[in-house]
Structure formats: structure tokens, C-alpha cells
C-alpha positions in Angstrom: 30.4 125.6 137.0 33.3 128.0 137.0 35.0 126.0 139.7 34.6 122.8 137.6 36.1 124.6 134.6 39.0 125.9 136.7 39.7 122.4 138.1 39.6 120.9 134.6 42.1 123.6 133.2 44.4 123.0 136.2 44.2 119.2 135.6 45.1 119.7 131.9 47.9 122.0 132.8 49.4 119.5 135.2 49.1 116.7 132.7 50.8 118.8 130.0 53.5 119.8 132.4 54.1 116.1 133.2 54.1 115.2 129.5 56.9 117.6 128.9 58.9 116.4 131.9 62.5 115.5 131.2 65.5 114.2 133.1 69.1 114.7 132.2 72.5 114.0 133.5 76.1 112.9 133.0 77.8 109.5 133.3 81.4 109.4 134.5 84.1 107.0 135.7 84.0 106.9 139.5 87.7 106.8 139.9 89.1 109.0 137.0 86.0 111.3 136.9 86.3 111.1 133.0 83.0 111.1 131.1 81.8 107.8 129.6 80.6 108.4 126.0 77.7 106.5 124.6 76.7 104.6 127.8 73.3 102.9 127.6 70.5 104.5 129.6 67.4 102.3 129.9 63.9 103.4 131.1 62.5 100.0 130.3 63.9 96.7 129.1 63.6 97.8 125.5 63.5 101.6 125.6 66.1 104.2 126.4 68.9 106.3 125.0 72.7 106.6 125.0 74.9 109.4 126.3 76.6 111.7 123.9 80.4 112.0 123.3 80.7 114.0 126.5 78.8 111.4 128.6 75.6 113.6 128.8 72.1 112.5 128.2 68.5 113.8 128.1 65.3 111.8 128.2 61.8 113.2 127.6 59.3 111.2 129.6 55.7 110.6 128.4 54.8 108.4 131.4 55.9 108.1 134.9 59.0 105.9 135.6 60.5 104.9 138.9 64.1 104.2 137.9 66.7 104.2 135.1 69.4 101.6 134.4 72.8 102.5 133.2 75.2 99.9 131.6 78.7 100.3 130.1 81.1 97.6 129.0 83.7 97.0 131.6 81.7 98.7 134.3 79.1 97.5 136.9 75.5 98.1 135.8 73.6 100.4 138.2 69.9 101.2 138.7 69.1 104.8 139.8 65.7 105.5 141.4 63.8 108.5 140.0 62.5 110.9 142.6 59.8 113.4 141.7 61.8 116.5 142.5 65.1 115.4 140.9 65.6 116.1 137.2 69.4 116.0 136.9 71.7 113.1 137.7 75.4 112.8 138.2 76.0 109.1 137.7 79.3 107.4 138.5 80.1 103.9 137.4 82.6 101.5 138.9 85.0 99.3 136.9 84.1 95.6 136.6 86.1 92.6 135.4 83.2 91.1 133.4 83.5 90.8 129.7 81.2 89.9 126.8 80.4 86.2 126.7 80.9 85.8 123.0 84.1 87.9 122.8 87.3 85.8 122.8 90.4 87.8 123.6 93.5 86.6 121.7 96.9 87.8 123.0 95.1 90.5 125.0 94.2 92.4 121.8 91.3 94.8 122.0 88.3 92.6 120.9 86.7 95.4 119.1 89.5 95.4 116.5 88.7 91.9 115.3 85.0 92.8 115.0 85.8 95.8 112.9 88.2 93.7 110.8 85.5 91.2 110.1 83.0 94.0 109.3 85.5 95.5 106.8 86.3 92.1 105.3 82.6 91.3 104.8 81.6 94.7 103.3 81.2 93.1 99.9 78.5 90.8 101.2 76.8 93.4 103.4 77.0 96.7 101.5 73.7 96.9 99.5 75.5 98.7 96.7 77.8 95.7 96.3 75.6 92.8 97.2 72.5 93.7 95.2 72.2 93.8 91.5 69.7 96.7 91.7 67.3 98.5 94.0 64.8 101.3 93.8 63.2 103.4 96.5 61.4 106.7 97.2 62.6 109.0 99.9 61.2 112.1 101.7 63.5 114.7 103.2 62.6 117.6 105.4 65.2 120.1 106.5 64.4 122.7 109.3 66.3 125.6 110.8 64.4 126.2 113.9 64.4 126.5 117.7 62.2 124.9 120.4 60.1 127.7 121.8 59.6 125.8 125.1 63.4 126.1 125.7 63.4 129.9 125.3 62.9 132.2 128.2 60.7 134.8 126.6 60.8 137.3 129.4 62.0 140.9 128.6 65.6 141.3 129.5 66.3 144.2 131.8 69.9 145.4 131.5 71.5 147.3 134.4 74.9 148.8 134.9 76.7 148.9 138.2 77.6 152.4 139.4 78.9 153.3 142.9 77.8 149.8 144.1 74.2 150.3 142.9 72.3 148.9 139.9 71.3 151.6 137.4 68.7 150.6 134.8 70.1 151.0 131.2 67.6 149.5 128.7 65.1 146.8 127.9 66.2 144.0 125.5 63.2 142.3 123.9 65.3 140.0 121.6 64.4 136.7 123.4 60.7 137.8 123.8 60.4 138.5 120.0 62.3 135.4 119.1 60.1 133.1 121.2 57.0 134.7 119.7 58.4 134.2 116.2 59.3 130.5 116.9 55.8 129.8 118.2 54.5 130.9 114.9 56.9 129.5 112.4 60.4 128.0 111.8 63.4 130.0 110.7 63.6 128.0 107.5 62.1 124.9 105.9 62.7 122.9 102.7 61.2 119.6 101.6 62.3 117.1 98.9 60.8 113.9 97.4 63.3 111.7 95.5 63.3 108.5 93.5 66.7 106.7 94.1 67.6 104.0 91.6 70.7 101.8 91.6 72.1 99.2 89.2 75.5 97.5 89.5 76.3 98.5 85.9 75.3 102.2 86.1 75.6 103.1 89.8 73.2 105.2 91.8 71.0 108.0 90.5 68.7 110.3 92.5 65.8 111.8 90.6 64.2 114.7 92.5 60.5 114.4 91.9 59.4 117.4 94.1 61.2 120.1 95.9 60.1 123.1 97.8 62.3 125.8 99.5 60.5 128.3 101.6 60.5 131.7 99.9 61.5 130.5 96.4 59.4 129.8 93.4 62.3 127.8 91.9 64.8 126.0 94.1 68.4 127.1 94.6 69.8 124.1 92.7 73.3 124.5 94.3 71.7 123.6 97.6 70.0 120.5 96.2 73.5 119.4 95.0 75.0 119.4 98.5 75.4 115.9 99.9 74.2 116.5 103.4 74.9 112.9 104.5 76.2 109.8 102.8 73.9 106.9 101.8 75.7 104.5 104.1 78.9 104.0 106.1 80.3 101.3 103.8 82.2 103.6 101.5 85.8 104.6 102.3 84.6 108.2 102.7 81.7 109.3 104.8 80.3 112.7 103.8 78.7 115.3 106.0 77.6 118.7 104.6 80.0 118.5 101.7 83.1 117.4 103.7 84.5 113.9 103.3 85.8 112.0 106.4 87.4 108.6 106.6 84.6 106.2 107.3 84.9 104.1 110.5 84.4 101.1 108.1 86.9 102.3 105.5 89.5 99.8 104.3 92.2 101.6 106.3 89.9 102.5 109.2 92.0 100.7 111.8 94.8 103.1 111.2 92.5 106.1 111.6 90.3 105.2 114.6 90.3 103.8 118.1 87.5 101.2 118.8 86.0 100.0 122.0 83.1 97.6 122.7 80.4 99.2 124.9 77.6 96.6 125.0 75.5 94.1 123.1 72.0 95.1 122.2 69.0 93.6 120.4 67.7 95.2 117.1 65.0 93.7 115.0 65.3 90.5 117.0 69.1 90.2 116.2 72.0 90.8 118.5 74.6 93.4 117.7 77.9 94.7 119.1 77.8 98.3 120.2 81.2 99.7 119.3 82.5 103.2 120.1 85.0 104.8 117.7 87.0 108.0 117.8 90.0 109.5 115.9 93.5 108.2 116.8 95.0 111.6 116.0 93.4 114.7 117.5 93.9 117.6 115.1 93.0 121.2 115.1 89.9 120.3 113.1 87.4 117.9 114.7 87.0 114.4 113.3 84.3 111.8 113.5 83.4 109.8 116.6 80.4 107.8 117.3 78.8 104.3 117.6 78.6 101.4 115.2 76.0 98.6 115.8 77.6 95.6 114.2 75.4 92.5 113.7 76.9 89.5 115.6 75.9 87.0 113.0 76.7 88.7 109.6 78.9 91.6 110.8 76.7 94.0 108.8 75.9 97.5 110.1 72.5 97.7 111.9 72.9 101.4 112.9 75.6 104.1 112.7 76.1 107.3 114.6 78.7 109.9 113.8 79.3 113.1 115.8 81.6 116.1 115.4 82.2 118.4 118.3 83.6 121.9 117.9 82.5 125.4 117.4 79.4 123.7 116.0 78.2 120.3 117.0 77.0 117.8 114.3 75.3 114.5 115.0 74.3 112.1 112.2 72.3 108.9 112.8 71.5 106.2 110.2 69.3 103.2 110.8 69.1 100.0 108.8 66.4 97.3 108.7 67.0 93.6 108.0 65.4 92.3 104.8 65.0 88.5 105.3 64.3 87.7 101.7 67.6 89.1 100.4 69.5 88.7 103.7 70.7 92.3 103.8 70.5 95.2 106.2 69.2 98.1 104.2 69.2 101.9 105.1 65.7 103.0 106.2 66.2 106.5 107.5 68.9 109.0 108.5 68.9 112.2 110.5 71.5 115.0 111.0 71.5 117.8 113.4 73.7 120.9 113.7 73.8 123.3 116.6 76.1 125.7 118.4 79.1 123.9 120.0 80.7 124.3 123.3 84.4 124.3 122.2 86.6 126.4 120.0 87.7 123.4 117.8 87.4 124.0 114.1 84.9 122.1 112.1 84.9 121.4 108.3 81.8 122.2 106.3 81.4 122.1 102.5 85.2 121.3 102.3 86.2 124.5 104.2 87.3 125.0 107.8 84.8 126.8 109.9 86.1 129.0 112.8 83.9 131.1 115.0 85.0 134.2 116.7 83.2 133.9 120.0 81.8 137.0 121.7 83.6 138.2 124.7 81.5 137.7 127.8 80.2 140.9 129.2 81.9 142.1 132.4 79.5 141.1 135.1 81.1 143.6 137.4 79.7 146.5 135.3 76.7 144.9 133.5 73.9 142.8 134.9 71.2 141.1 132.8 67.9 139.6 134.1 68.0 137.0 131.2 71.3 135.6 130.3 70.0 133.4 127.5 71.4 133.9 123.9 69.2 133.3 120.9 72.1 131.5 119.1 72.1 128.8 121.9 68.7 127.5 120.8 68.9 127.5 117.0 69.6 124.2 115.3 69.4 122.6 111.9 67.6 119.3 111.5 67.5 117.2 108.3 65.5 113.9 108.3 65.3 111.5 105.4 62.9 108.5 105.3 63.2 105.7 102.7 60.1 103.8 101.6 58.6 101.8 98.7 61.8 99.7 98.4 62.1 97.1 95.6 65.2 94.9 95.3 66.8 93.1 92.3 64.0 94.2 90.0 64.8 95.8 86.6 65.6 99.6 86.9 66.0 102.1 84.1 68.8 104.6 84.4 69.3 106.7 81.3 72.9 107.7 80.6 75.9 107.4 82.9 77.8 109.5 85.4 74.9 111.7 86.6 74.4 111.8 90.4 71.2 113.9 90.6 68.5 114.6 88.0 65.8 117.3 88.8 62.4 116.6 87.2 61.3 119.7 85.2 58.0 119.8 87.2 59.7 119.3 90.6 59.2 122.9 91.7 55.6 123.1 90.7 54.0 120.2 92.6 50.7 120.8 94.4 49.7 119.8 97.9 47.9 116.7 96.8 51.1 115.4 95.2 53.2 116.2 98.3 50.8 114.4 100.6 51.3 111.2 98.6 55.0 111.1 99.8 55.2 112.9 103.1 56.2 110.4 105.8 56.2 113.3 108.3 53.1 115.5 108.1 53.6 119.2 107.7 52.7 121.0 110.9 51.0 124.4 111.3 54.3 125.9 112.1 55.7 124.4 108.8 52.8 125.8 106.8 53.2 129.2 108.4 57.0 129.1 107.6 56.2 128.9 103.8 53.7 131.8 104.1 56.1 134.1 106.1 59.2 133.4 104.0 57.4 133.5 100.6 56.3 137.0 101.6 59.7 138.1 102.9 61.7 136.8 99.9 59.2 138.4 97.4 59.3 141.7 99.2 63.1 141.9 99.3 63.6 140.6 95.7 65.9 137.8 96.9 65.3 135.6 93.9 66.3 138.4 91.5 69.4 139.0 93.5 70.4 135.3 93.4 69.7 135.2 89.6 71.9 138.3 89.1 74.7 136.9 91.3 74.7 133.6 89.4 75.1 135.5 86.1 77.8 137.9 87.5 79.9 135.0 88.8 79.9 133.5 85.3 80.9 136.9 83.8 77.5 138.1 82.5 75.2 141.0 83.2 71.6 139.9 82.4 69.0 141.8 80.4 65.7 140.4 79.3 66.9 138.6 76.1 70.7 139.2 76.1 73.3 138.5 78.7 76.1 141.1 78.3 79.5 139.4 78.3 81.7 141.2 80.9 84.9 139.7 79.5 85.0 142.2 76.7 84.5 145.4 78.6 88.1 146.2 79.5 91.4 144.5 79.2 95.1 145.5 78.8 98.1 144.0 77.0 101.4 145.3 75.7 100.3 145.2 72.1 96.8 146.8 72.1 97.2 148.7 75.4 93.6 149.1 76.6 91.2 146.8 74.8 87.7 148.2 75.1 84.5 146.5 73.9 81.2 144.9 74.3 79.8 141.4 73.9 76.7 139.4 74.5 74.9 136.1 74.1 71.1 135.4 73.9 69.6 134.1 77.1 67.0 131.4 77.8 64.3 134.0 77.6 65.2 134.4 73.9 65.4 130.6 73.3 66.4 127.4 75.1 67.2 125.7 71.7 69.1 128.4 69.9 72.0 130.7 70.9 73.4 133.8 69.2 76.5 135.6 70.3 78.8 138.4 69.2 81.4 140.9 70.4 83.4 143.9 69.2 86.6 145.4 70.7 89.0 148.2 70.0 92.7 148.5 70.9 93.8 152.0 71.9 97.4 151.5 70.8 97.1 149.4 67.6 94.0 151.5 66.5 92.3 148.4 65.2 88.8 147.0 65.6 88.3 143.2 66.2 85.0 141.3 66.3 83.4 137.9 66.3 79.9 136.4 66.0 78.3 133.0 65.9 75.3 130.8 66.7 74.4 127.3 67.8 71.4 125.0 67.9 70.7 122.3 70.5 70.3 118.9 68.9 69.6 116.9 72.1 68.8 118.2 75.6 69.8 115.2 77.7 73.3 114.9 76.2 73.7 118.7 75.8 74.5 118.2 72.1 75.0 121.5 70.3 75.9 122.3 66.7 77.4 125.7 66.0 79.3 128.0 63.7 81.3 131.1 64.3 83.6 133.7 62.7 86.3 135.8 64.4 88.6 138.5 63.3 90.9 139.0 66.2 94.3 138.6 67.8 95.7 135.4 69.3 98.8 135.0 71.5 101.7 133.3 69.7 102.4 129.8 71.1 99.2 129.6 73.1 97.0 126.6 73.0 93.8 125.8 74.7 91.5 122.7 75.1 88.3 123.4 73.3 86.4 121.5 76.0 87.5 123.9 78.7 84.6 125.6 80.5 84.1 129.3 80.2 86.4 131.1 82.6 85.9 134.6 83.9 88.1 136.8 86.1 88.2 140.4 86.9 91.6 140.6 85.1 93.9 138.0 83.5 97.4 138.1 85.1 99.5 137.1 82.1 97.6 139.2 79.6 99.2 142.4 81.0 102.7 141.5 79.7 101.9 139.8 76.4 103.3 141.5 73.3 103.5 138.7 70.7 100.2 138.2 68.8 99.2 137.1 65.4 96.1 138.2 63.5 93.6 135.6 62.5 90.4 135.5 60.5 88.8 132.2 61.5 85.7 130.3 60.4 84.7 127.4 62.6 82.1 124.6 62.7 81.7 123.0 66.1 79.9 120.0 67.6 79.6 119.6 71.4 78.4 116.3 73.0 78.3 114.8 76.5 79.3 111.2 76.1 78.5 110.7 79.8 77.8 113.3 82.5 81.5 113.0 83.4 82.9 113.1 79.8 82.6 116.0 77.4 83.6 115.7 73.8 84.1 118.5 71.2 84.8 118.3 67.5 85.8 121.4 65.6 86.7 122.1 61.9 88.2 125.5 61.2 89.8 127.5 58.4 92.1 130.3 59.5 94.0 133.1 57.6 97.0 134.1 59.8 99.3 137.1 59.6 102.0 138.0 62.1 102.1 141.4 63.8 105.8 141.1 64.2 108.8 140.3 61.9 108.5 136.6 61.1 108.8 134.2 58.3 108.4 130.4 58.2 110.5 128.4 55.7 108.6 125.5 54.1 109.7 123.7 51.0 111.9 126.5 50.0 109.2 129.2 50.4 109.0 131.8 53.2 105.6 132.4 54.6 104.8 135.6 56.6 101.1 135.0 56.1 99.5 131.6 55.6 96.2 129.6 55.8 95.7 126.7 58.2 92.8 124.2 57.9 92.4 122.2 61.1 90.3 119.4 62.5 90.3 119.3 66.4 88.9 116.6 68.6 89.0 117.1 72.4 87.8 115.1 75.4 87.5 116.3 79.0 87.0 113.4 81.6 86.4 114.0 85.3 85.7 110.5 86.6 85.5 111.5 90.2 83.4 114.6 89.9 79.7 114.6 90.5 77.0 116.3 88.3 73.4 117.4 88.6 71.0 117.9 85.7 68.5 120.7 86.1 66.1 122.2 83.6 68.8 124.8 82.9 71.5 122.3 82.1 74.3 120.2 83.7 76.0 121.5 86.8 79.1 120.2 88.6 78.2 119.7 92.3 81.5 118.2 93.4 84.9 118.6 91.9 86.7 115.3 92.1 90.3 114.5 91.1 92.3 113.6 89.1 90.9 115.3 86.0 92.0 114.5 82.5 91.9 116.4 79.2 93.1 115.1 75.8 93.1 116.9 72.4 94.2 115.9 68.9 94.8 118.5 66.2 95.3 117.7 62.5 96.2 120.5 60.0 95.7 119.5 56.4 97.4 121.2 53.5 95.2 119.6 50.8 91.9 120.7 52.3 90.3 124.2 51.8 93.6 125.7 50.8 95.7 124.9 53.9 99.4 125.7 53.6 100.8 123.3 56.2 100.4 119.7 57.3 101.0 119.0 61.0 99.7 117.0 63.9 99.5 118.0 67.6 98.6 115.8 70.6 98.0 117.5 74.0 97.4 116.0 77.4 96.6 117.7 80.8 96.2 116.0 84.2 95.1 118.0 87.3 95.1 116.5 90.8 94.4 117.8 94.3 94.8 116.3 97.7 93.0 118.1 100.5 93.1 116.3 103.9 90.8 117.9 106.4 92.5 120.8 108.2 95.8 120.3 106.4 95.7 122.6 103.4 95.6 121.6 99.8 98.3 120.0 97.7 97.8 120.3 93.9 99.6 118.9 90.9 99.3 119.9 87.3 100.9 118.0 84.4 100.7 119.3 80.8 102.3 117.8 77.7 102.3 118.4 74.0 103.7 116.6 71.0 103.8 118.1 67.6 105.2 116.9 64.3 105.1 118.2 60.8 105.4 121.7 59.4 104.4 123.8 62.5 104.9 127.6 62.3 105.7 129.6 65.4 102.0 130.6 65.9 101.2 127.0 66.6 104.2 125.9 68.5 104.0 125.6 72.3 105.1 128.0 75.0 104.9 127.0 78.6 103.0 130.1 79.9 106.0 132.4 80.6 105.2 135.5 82.7 108.4 137.5 83.1 108.5 140.9 81.3 111.6 141.5 79.1 113.2 144.2 81.3 116.5 144.5 83.1 115.8 145.4 86.7 113.8 143.2 89.2 111.5 146.1 90.1 110.9 147.0 86.4 109.6 143.4 86.1 107.2 143.8 89.1 103.8 142.9 87.8 101.0 140.5 88.6 101.8 136.8 89.0 99.7 134.2 87.1 98.0 131.1 88.5 100.0 128.4 86.7 102.6 130.3 84.7 106.4 130.3 84.9 107.1 133.6 86.7 110.9 133.7 86.0 110.7 132.6 82.3 110.9 135.6 80.0 108.2 136.2 77.3 109.2 134.6 74.0 112.3 133.0 75.4 111.4 129.4 74.6 109.1 127.7 72.1 108.7 124.0 71.6 107.1 121.4 69.3 107.2 118.9 72.2 107.2 119.6 75.9 106.1 118.4 79.4 105.6 120.6 82.4 105.0 119.7 86.0 103.8 122.0 88.7 103.4 121.2 92.4 101.8 123.5 95.0 101.0 123.3 98.6 98.6 125.8 100.1 98.8 125.9 103.9 95.8 126.7 106.1 95.4 130.5 106.6 97.5 131.9 109.5 95.1 133.2 112.2 96.9 136.5 113.0 93.7 138.4 113.7 90.0 137.8 113.0 90.3 139.6 109.6 94.0 139.3 108.8 94.6 135.7 107.7 97.3 135.5 105.1 97.9 132.2 103.2 101.3 130.7 102.3 101.7 128.7 99.1 104.9 126.7 98.3 105.4 126.3 94.5 107.8 124.4 92.3 107.7 124.1 88.5 109.6 122.2 85.9 109.6 122.1 82.1 111.4 120.2 79.5 111.0 120.2 75.7 112.6 120.7 72.3 112.0 122.3 69.0 113.1 120.8 65.7 114.7 122.9 63.0 114.7 126.2 64.8 116.4 127.8 61.8 113.1 127.5 59.8 111.7 130.3 61.9 113.0 133.6 60.6 112.9 136.9 62.4 112.3 135.5 66.0 115.1 134.3 68.2 114.2 131.6 70.8 115.7 128.6 72.5 114.5 125.1 73.3 113.9 123.5 76.7 115.9 120.3 76.1 118.0 120.7 79.3 115.1 121.2 81.6 113.9 124.4 83.2 113.3 124.8 86.9 111.9 127.4 89.3 110.7 127.4 92.9 109.4 129.9 95.4 106.3 130.9 97.4 103.4 133.2 97.5 102.0 135.0 100.6 98.4 135.8 99.6 95.6 137.9 101.0 97.9 140.4 102.8 95.5 143.2 102.0 92.1 143.2 100.3 93.0 140.0 98.3 96.5 141.3 97.3 99.6 139.4 98.2 103.2 138.9 97.1 105.0 136.3 94.9 108.7 135.3 95.1 110.2 132.8 92.6 113.7 131.8 91.8 115.1 130.3 88.5 117.8 127.6 88.9 119.3 124.6 87.1 120.4 124.3 83.5 118.8 127.7 82.4 119.9 129.8 85.4 121.3 133.1 84.3 124.7 134.6 85.3 123.3 137.6 87.2 121.4 136.7 90.4 118.7 139.3 90.0 117.9 138.0 86.5 116.8 134.7 88.1 114.6 136.4 90.6 110.9 137.2 90.2 109.1 139.5 92.6 105.4 140.2 91.9 102.1 140.8 93.5 99.2 138.4 93.5 95.4 139.0 93.6 92.8 136.5 94.7 89.3 137.8 94.6 87.2 136.7 97.6 83.4 137.1 97.6 83.3 136.5 101.4 81.2 133.3 101.3 
């Protein structure tokens, strides 16, 4: 009996070992010895794989085979016998003069180019988002960070050192043993998502997340849900992988970006397709896309797409399409992306930033010997798989509102297992279930969710308590009028109410010995459009000549650069009524009515109709719109969040002061415009432009004129003017030197990639040029303050070297042109910069 059991176990073991058998190898050109990327490897007439970008392949065998067949366009097809004891193959292919039957070569042009031209020209009739009026589908996504335990050598690692020609035992390293044990139990991380994707030609595409679960978290980290891991298809001009946009191999200008080569013709869903390899024409320091396109021979639609990035990390994205005969369209059915440690030092772009890895120096084998050379990092990989199902085409779909990319159902994070099982296209394994158990315990024990909640609040400038978020902007500031400005502020949190908000603050200036304060409240009228009605009262100081768009989002910084040097303020007691409303997710509108009592803190009088006003009342109506047409937004149960900042961005504001309403003294109109744009090619730094303009007419006192953000202290020596540089201010323009009732400014910056001097010392160079032009009517109406107009045009240029030490850097700017000053040093600005970096 025991013998029978033993034989049975041995039989099962041998079967299991055979089931896990794999063969691998590399395919190269016999003459040049260069690898042949994406060659076809067949184990049967209809089954097989392709080599990767380095010509390598791996096949896992579930049944015994006797041979494999390798084909590559322009080369002779070969058949290699499989011997039982051989698992690795070095395959060399010979060139052949054969060509594809259906490919006609005109003027000896690469035939792949005409195929790609046809595919690009016919995108309108092949791209589902252009051809179809509407579609709706469900999708299931599972993302894993894991390692295959079968690939890990779990033996204990004995470390020896060489001494006098002998091996001396040093220590036992159990890292691989422990890691394999952990991987047999659970994954490193797991997250799942069920979505409903709706599209209409009039409103675009909307993803509604019906269910989401992130191991360890009761509520998902919404910022992660907002990351576009992989584009919906290759048809757009940009193809996105992990937050970084690349030129798509089917972009309108793709022929100028990529090389193309026909590899083969294959059969998919009963239809033939061209198998075309592409790679970047220009090899930069940051890796670009290369891969395979399967182009339908009849319609030139995409049947399948593969995109790879090779560098310090390797990324491989695969997307499959299925032919819908009813609507004659190839529609995306599933997509997968994998990330693992790479074999080269080439930079890779992730989330819009360049990733570099400082590789460990290999241990000196002459002094140290290990019994197990494997590294844990070599086996860890990320895998994200998405499966589309329940597709309906050209049926009515309902998409509420415009401009929203992602909407999270309020119950998405509270779905039970029965709900999940309705949508899972890939069943959850025991390792997956255990991953949730392990990480739920670890995250709860370490208080990770509380730390994330605190970090979110701190980044926005709040310190949370149970019902009130303390506003950190009011704790400590400094300017030349108040000196130190000390205070405290706060706003009620969602724990207090999600429909009502109360806020207030109080501050005290150590030099002017005066107390300032403000308070207000708001009520939410509509949740979906984020419509709020509010009122507020402030008794505080405002910088003379400053203006802001009331649609601007709350900004928080450790300190405000220009504030240090400002000395010209006016006192205002202001009552406001405000209405906020999202016209679309990409367009925010604000309407404000206000009554202000204004008094100058300096010697000033404004002449109007023969009277001189040193204090006056202003009644204003302000309408402002912020429009970011290329940004993407996500709606969560906590509100709207920007998940991708797109450019250009536009802001417009109209202000009307009325002298016949609520006791206003002056009648004037102001129109303001701001355009911001950024260009950020992969691996080439960032070029940014900022255009601001204002037009005012009527009776405008100096408090409501425009300055152009001057930031040069009124002192004689260069070193006396040494202070902190602003972000978008004129560094050589002296405070209170110019005021305008009409102006235009243009700023251009180019930020180069950081210089890799050492692993930690990576300074950044920014080239800057600024220009301003403007004018002021009837300057003689402004008594007590001397200033000039900008009618001849003001120019300054220079550079910053940032992050020289702990975020600090230096700024050098020079003033030239019509307003250059006689003394050279008076045109020079030398300051320090500070860019706070959180390290992630």
C-alpha cells in the first residue's frame, strides 16, 4: 500500500514538473548577430508567442511538443526540434529575398510606411470613439504587485569572506527564504476596480467607478484611481502609460516619430493582419515606445497593439481588439500592462517625471562569496489587467454634465463579496484573499490611513481636528508694514457638515500694533455642480495695486516670496456675497458682490470731480471664469479633484464698480485675462508661458490700479536688495515704481532637466525672460505717491539655479531696454530661491 502511494506521489510530482516546463531563448541575425525583435515563435499552426524587443522569448508548455517554428519577414523560416534536456535555444535566422505577396513596393519605399499612412488616414472610420455615436460597457481591473514564488530560490544564503585564500563564514542571509515564504502566502499588493464606461459623440467618455477595493484601506486613495495607467486605445495622438503621454504610433505625425518594419502576416478572428514593428527614430536619454501593431489588411483598423519601454524599469502594454460584424468595427476587449526591473540604465518617464535608478555596486567577488546570488528586486513585478464586457453600441446613454473624466459612486468602497462576484472576470485566488487580510491588518496597525488623511490636509495648508481644520496660512507671516503677522484661522470640516461651512481668522501685526480679522459662512446648493452660496466680512490689509481672480484655487506655501518686501497696503472693511458654480467640470464660475470701506496707510489722495479722497467706499460686482479645457477631473464623494493638469488654461474676470449703488464713490470697469501654457516633451525639461493682461477705465484710485508683481526692494546696493525671488514676479522692478490702468505682461521660462552631479546633488537651471507694457491715464489725479507708466515696455532676463542646498538656490536677473537705469548695479537683481520638495 505504502509503495503504491509513493508511486502515485512520484507520478503526480513528475506531471506537475512537466506542467511547469518552459523553454526560452533568443533569436538573432546569423550574419550581424543582432537580435530580431518581435519574431514569431509557433508551437502549433495557431499557437505561439513573439520575441521581445531584445529578441528573447519564453514559452510555458502545458503539453509535450516536438518542435518550434520561427518566422521573421525577410528571413528564412526555420523549424527547431525540441529535445528533452534542452530548455534554452540560440536561434539564428538567414536573410531571404522573399516578400509579402500583397505588398507592392513603389520606388523601393519601405512598404510598412504606406500601411501606416492608410491606417492613420482611416482612423476616423476605425476609431470607435469617432465612428460610433455611443457605446457603453463594464470593465473589471485587477492590479497586482507580486512575485512568482516558483522563480525564487528560497534557500538560506550563506555569506563568506575570503581571507588568506580561504573562505571564512560571515553570516546567514534569510531574505530570499522569507520573501519566498511570504509570496507563497500572499501578494505584495492588490487592488480591484469595477467600472461602467459610457461614451457619446456629444459628451465624450465618462468612467463611473462602481466598486473599488485597495488592500489595507477602508476608503480608496482617490489620487491612485485618477492615474491613467493605460490609454483606451492607440488611435489618439498621445498614448498614455502610467501618467506619461507618448506620441502614439498611430498619431497624425507618427511617421516623423517612428521607424516601421513589416514582420509578418497573421490571422486574428478569421481576418488577416499586417504585423508591423515600430521604434523611435530618435534615441534619447529617456526611453520611448517600441512595439508591434497588428493592422487589419482589409480595413486598416488595429487588431492588436503592443507597446514596450526598456530602461531602468521595463514596461510592456498589450491591448487586444475584437471585430464586431454588426457595426464593422474592431473594439477594445482587454488590456494588460506589466512593470518590472529593467536591465539598462536608460531613464524612464512615469507620472510625467523622469525615473532614474542608482544601481547598487556589485559586491567584490574577490572578497565576498554568496551561496545564493538572487536579489529580491529581480522578481517583483506589477501587473494590471482590464477586461471589457457587456458591450452595447449605438444605444442611448445618459451622461450627466460635461468635462468629467471619472466619477466615483458613493457606495463604491462598501461593496460586498456578492456584488464583486457579479463582475469579476478573473476570480480572486487564495493568495489574493490572503493579501487583503494581511494588508488590512498591517495598515490598521500602523495607522497608515490616518497618516494619509493628515498628509492630504497639510499639503492644502490645514491641520485637522475633529470638527475644525486649522488654517496654517495665518500662523506666521512677515512683511515690511506689519513686520511679523501672527494669527490663527480655521474652517469647519466634513465631520461638522458636508452642506455648510463656517470659517474665520484673526491676526496681529507686531509693528503696526493692529488686530485684523475675518469670518464667513457658505451653504451648498447643489452637490453635483458644487454650487455654494456664501457671505463674509473682513477687516484687514490688502496690497496696493494687487488683483486676483476670485476663481483661483486656494494656494498654500511655507512662505510667500513677495510678501517679505511689500510696504504699501490699504485698510479695507469689506462685506461680500458670493456664488460659486461649476458650469462644467472644466469650467468654474464665480459671482461676487461686495461693499468696501477703504483707507490708505500712506500719504495718498485721489482727485475726482474736484474732490480729494483719502478714504472712500467702493461697491463692486465681479464675475470670473476659469476654463481648463485640457485638464481632467474626477468626482469623489469629497468633491471634484483635478487628476491631470492640461494646458493651455484660461481665466477671465470682469469687475464693475458702481457709484450709485450702496454708497459707492467711484464708477469704473476692469477686464482681466490670464493664459498659462506649458510644453513638456519627455526628457527635455519644461517650457512655460504666462500671459496676463488688464484693461481698466473710469475713476480708478491707486488701490485698484494694476502693478505687475514687482519684487525689488527700494535700497541702493545689490546686496542690500538680496532677498527671496518670487515665482512669476519682476525681480528687477522696484516696489511701487509703476502702476497702470491697462497692461500686458509676458513671461517665458525653460526649466532644464536636473544636472546629475551626484546621486543627491541635482541642481536645476531655469532660463527666464519677462516683458511688460502698459499705461496710466491722468497720473496727476493721484496725489502723494510718485510712480511711472510702462508705455515704453519693460524687459528683464536672467536665470535661476535651484536646489543647490536643501531646496535653496540662486536667482540672477538683469533689467534692460527702455527702462534700464544709468548705474549697472541698479539693473541687477541677485536673490535666493526656495523650492520645497517633499521627496515624492
